[in-house]
C-alpha positions as CSV (number, residue, x, y, z in Angstrom):
1,M,-2.3,15.4,5.6
2,S,1.0,17.1,6.4
3,K,1.5,20.9,6.1
4,T,4.1,20.1,3.5
5,L,1.6,18.2,1.4
6,V,-1.0,21.0,1.8
7,L,1.6,23.5,0.6
8,A,2.5,21.3,-2.3
9,V,-1.1,21.1,-3.4
10,A,-1.4,24.9,-3.2
11,L,1.7,25.4,-5.2
12,S,0.7,22.9,-7.9
13,F,-2.7,24.5,-8.4
14,A,-1.3,28.0,-8.4
15,A,1.3,27.2,-11.0
16,A,-1.1,25.3,-13.2
17,G,-3.8,28.0,-12.9
18,S,-2.7,29.8,-16.1
19,A,-2.3,26.6,-18.1
20,R,-5.4,24.7,-16.9
21,A,-6.5,21.9,-19.3
22,Q,-3.3,22.2,-21.3
23,T,-0.8,19.4,-21.9
24,P,2.4,20.1,-20.0
25,K,5.3,20.9,-22.4
26,T,8.2,22.4,-20.6
27,E,10.2,20.5,-17.9
28,E,8.8,22.7,-15.2
29,E,5.2,22.1,-16.4
30,K,5.8,18.4,-16.5
31,T,7.2,18.5,-13.0
32,F,4.1,20.3,-11.8
33,Y,2.0,17.7,-13.5
34,A,3.9,14.9,-11.8
35,L,3.4,16.8,-8.5
36,G,-0.3,16.7,-9.2
37,L,-0.1,12.9,-9.8
38,A,1.6,12.5,-6.5
39,I,-1.0,14.6,-4.7
40,G,-3.8,12.7,-6.3
41,R,-2.3,9.4,-5.0
42,S,-2.0,10.9,-1.6
43,L,-5.7,11.7,-1.6
44,G,-6.6,8.2,-2.8
45,A,-7.7,7.0,0.7
46,F,-10.5,9.6,0.6
47,N,-12.1,8.0,-2.4
48,L,-13.4,11.4,-3.6
49,S,-16.4,11.7,-5.8
50,K,-16.4,14.4,-8.5
51,P,-18.4,16.8,-6.4
52,E,-16.1,16.2,-3.4
53,L,-13.0,16.8,-5.6
54,D,-14.6,20.1,-6.7
55,I,-14.9,21.1,-3.0
56,V,-11.2,20.2,-2.4
57,K,-10.3,22.4,-5.4
58,K,-12.3,25.3,-4.0
59,G,-10.5,25.0,-0.7
60,I,-7.1,25.1,-2.5
61,T,-8.2,28.0,-4.7
62,D,-9.5,30.0,-1.7
63,S,-6.2,29.4,0.1
64,V,-4.0,30.4,-2.8
65,T,-6.0,33.5,-3.7
66,G,-6.4,34.7,-0.1
67,V,-10.2,34.3,0.1
68,K,-11.6,34.0,3.6
69,P,-12.1,30.3,4.2
70,V,-15.5,28.9,4.8
71,V,-14.2,26.7,7.6
72,E,-11.1,26.9,9.8
73,L,-8.3,24.5,9.0
74,E,-7.4,24.3,12.6
75,A,-10.9,22.9,13.4
76,Y,-11.2,20.5,10.6
77,G,-7.7,19.5,9.9
78,P,-7.6,17.0,12.8
79,K,-10.5,15.2,11.1
80,F,-8.5,14.2,8.0
81,D,-7.3,10.8,9.3
82,D,-10.6,9.7,10.6
83,L,-12.3,10.6,7.4
84,A,-9.7,8.8,5.3
85,K,-10.0,5.7,7.6
86,S,-13.8,5.5,7.4
87,R,-13.7,5.9,3.6
88,T,-11.1,3.2,3.2
89,E,-13.0,0.8,5.5
90,A,-16.2,1.3,3.6
91,V,-14.6,0.6,0.2
92,S,-12.7,-2.4,1.6
93,K,-15.9,-3.9,3.0
94,T,-17.6,-3.7,-0.4
95,F,-14.5,-5.1,-2.1
96,L,-14.1,-8.0,0.2
97,A,-17.8,-9.1,-0.1
98,K,-17.4,-9.2,-3.9
99,A,-14.0,-10.9,-3.8
100,E,-15.3,-13.7,-1.6
101,K,-17.7,-14.8,-4.3
102,E,-15.1,-14.9,-7.1
103,K,-14.5,-18.3,-8.7
104,G,-11.8,-20.3,-7.0
105,A,-11.6,-18.0,-4.0
106,V,-11.1,-19.7,-0.6
107,V,-11.9,-17.7,2.5
108,S,-10.0,-18.7,5.6
109,P,-11.2,-18.1,9.3
110,S,-8.7,-15.3,9.5
111,G,-10.4,-13.4,6.7
112,L,-7.7,-14.2,4.1
113,I,-9.1,-14.7,0.6
114,Y,-6.8,-17.1,-1.2
115,S,-6.9,-17.8,-5.0
116,E,-4.4,-20.1,-6.8
117,L,-3.3,-18.5,-10.1
118,K,-0.8,-21.2,-11.0
119,A,-0.3,-24.6,-9.3
120,G,3.1,-25.3,-7.8
121,T,4.8,-28.6,-7.0
122,G,6.3,-30.2,-3.9
123,A,5.9,-29.4,-0.2
124,Q,4.5,-26.3,1.2
125,P,6.9,-24.0,3.2
126,K,6.9,-24.2,7.0
127,P,6.3,-21.1,9.0
128,T,9.9,-21.3,10.1
129,D,11.3,-21.5,6.6
130,T,12.9,-18.7,4.6
131,V,11.2,-18.1,1.3
132,K,12.1,-16.2,-1.8
133,V,9.3,-14.6,-3.8
134,H,8.4,-12.2,-6.5
135,Y,5.3,-10.2,-5.8
136,K,3.3,-7.0,-6.4
137,G,0.9,-5.3,-4.0
138,T,-2.0,-3.1,-4.8
139,L,-4.8,-1.3,-3.0
140,V,-8.4,-2.0,-3.8
141,N,-8.5,1.1,-6.1
142,G,-5.8,-0.5,-8.2
143,T,-2.9,1.7,-7.0
144,E,0.3,-0.4,-6.9
145,F,2.3,0.4,-3.8
146,D,5.1,-2.2,-4.1
147,S,6.6,-4.6,-6.6
148,S,9.7,-6.8,-6.5
149,Y,9.2,-7.2,-10.3
150,K,9.8,-3.5,-10.8
151,R,12.9,-3.6,-8.6
152,G,14.2,-6.5,-10.7
153,Q,15.0,-8.6,-7.6
154,P,13.0,-11.2,-5.6
155,T,12.5,-10.7,-1.9
156,E,13.7,-13.2,0.7
157,F,12.6,-13.4,4.3
158,P,11.6,-15.8,7.1
159,L,8.0,-16.7,6.6
160,N,7.2,-16.1,10.3
161,G,8.6,-12.6,10.1
162,V,6.0,-11.0,7.9
163,I,2.4,-9.8,8.2
164,P,0.0,-12.6,9.2
165,C,-1.7,-12.6,5.8
166,W,1.7,-13.5,4.2
167,T,2.6,-16.1,6.8
168,E,-0.7,-17.9,6.2
169,G,-1.1,-17.2,2.4
170,V,2.4,-18.1,1.3
171,G,2.3,-21.1,3.6
172,K,-0.5,-22.5,1.4
173,M,1.7,-22.3,-1.8
174,K,4.0,-24.8,-3.4
175,L,7.3,-24.1,-5.2
176,G,6.8,-22.5,-8.6
177,G,3.2,-21.6,-7.8
178,K,1.6,-18.2,-8.1
179,S,-1.4,-17.0,-5.9
180,K,-3.5,-14.0,-5.1
181,L,-3.7,-13.0,-1.5
182,I,-6.5,-10.6,-0.5
183,C,-5.6,-9.4,3.0
184,P,-8.1,-7.5,5.2
185,S,-6.4,-4.9,7.3
186,K,-6.7,-6.9,10.5
187,I,-4.2,-9.4,9.1
188,A,-2.1,-6.8,7.2
189,Y,-1.2,-3.4,8.7
190,G,-4.4,-2.7,10.8
191,D,-5.6,0.8,11.7
192,R,-2.0,2.2,11.6
193,G,-1.4,1.3,7.9
194,H,2.1,1.6,6.5
195,P,2.5,5.3,5.7
196,P,2.9,6.9,3.2
197,T,1.9,4.1,0.8
198,I,-0.8,2.1,2.8
199,P,-3.6,4.0,4.6
200,G,-5.0,2.7,7.9
201,G,-7.7,0.1,7.6
202,A,-6.7,-0.8,4.0
203,T,-7.4,-4.1,2.4
204,L,-4.4,-5.2,0.3
205,I,-4.1,-7.4,-2.8
206,F,-0.9,-9.3,-3.5
207,E,0.1,-11.5,-6.4
208,V,2.9,-13.8,-5.1
209,E,5.1,-16.2,-6.9
210,L,7.0,-18.7,-4.7
211,L,10.5,-19.2,-6.1
212,E,12.3,-21.0,-3.2
213,A,11.8,-22.3,0.3
214,K,14.5,-23.5,2.7
215,A,15.1,-24.0,6.4
216,T,16.0,-20.7,8.1
217,P,19.7,-20.9,9.4
218,P,20.3,-20.1,13.0
219,P,21.4,-16.5,13.6
220,A,25.2,-16.0,13.5
221,A,27.0,-14.6,16.5
222,P,27.6,-10.9,16.2
223,A,31.1,-9.7,15.4
224,P,32.8,-7.6,18.1
225,G,31.2,-4.2,18.2
226,Q,28.3,-5.2,15.9
227,N,24.7,-4.5,16.8
228,P,23.5,-7.9,18.1
229,F,20.0,-7.2,16.8
230,G,21.2,-6.6,13.3
231,G,20.0,-3.8,11.0
232,P,17.3,-3.3,8.4
233,N,17.7,-5.2,5.1
234,P,17.5,-2.5,2.3
235,N,16.0,-5.1,0.0
236,M,13.0,-5.7,2.3
237,S,10.0,-3.7,1.4
238,V,6.4,-3.8,2.6
239,P,5.5,-7.5,3.2
240,P,8.5,-8.5,5.3
241,V,7.4,-6.2,8.2
242,K,5.3,-7.5,11.0
243,K,2.6,-5.3,12.5
């Protein structure tokens, strides 16, 4: 957790202290409430129980009110990432074991859990094809981290230029079909994750609709003075990024 986030947490609790349990009414109160939502999502990887959340609140309160801390932040702050990772992996393991038993689920040797939601027609895309899809991605706790539907625009990318789970999973689909891909971290973003939306070790769930598949055209020669390696596509979000 960054120092900026810690400060944001402290500020949000300090500002809400006099209006605790009240529905926000003013624009400022609503902004603080939204800040609390953002903070809550940032803590999602820890999978806090109610007693654990109370301990977090005590730490915030002690910091804001100047009470001498029970532990030193400098000693325990470096443990944040390891704790979040271990919690995420534990929840993912339980989720995957349950998902493998769902009706219609097919588990591949890579660990991908594939479920067809709507049958498509025609040939399956080749790894070298460029595909156009609509999709949404969520964490195992239901948090949605990405959605082409919400952006109102499908995503297009070379199928061999994405995370392994997508190369394999979308490669099983047919045009017009819709499938659910459950991706263990080893075929998604691994221990690094994809900050700030995807924690390290996270299992990801995608619902993908295959709209189009076509042969990838050869790369065009760069114009004089142009970066020969190209630049990032602003329409590309999480899936079209290799590990």
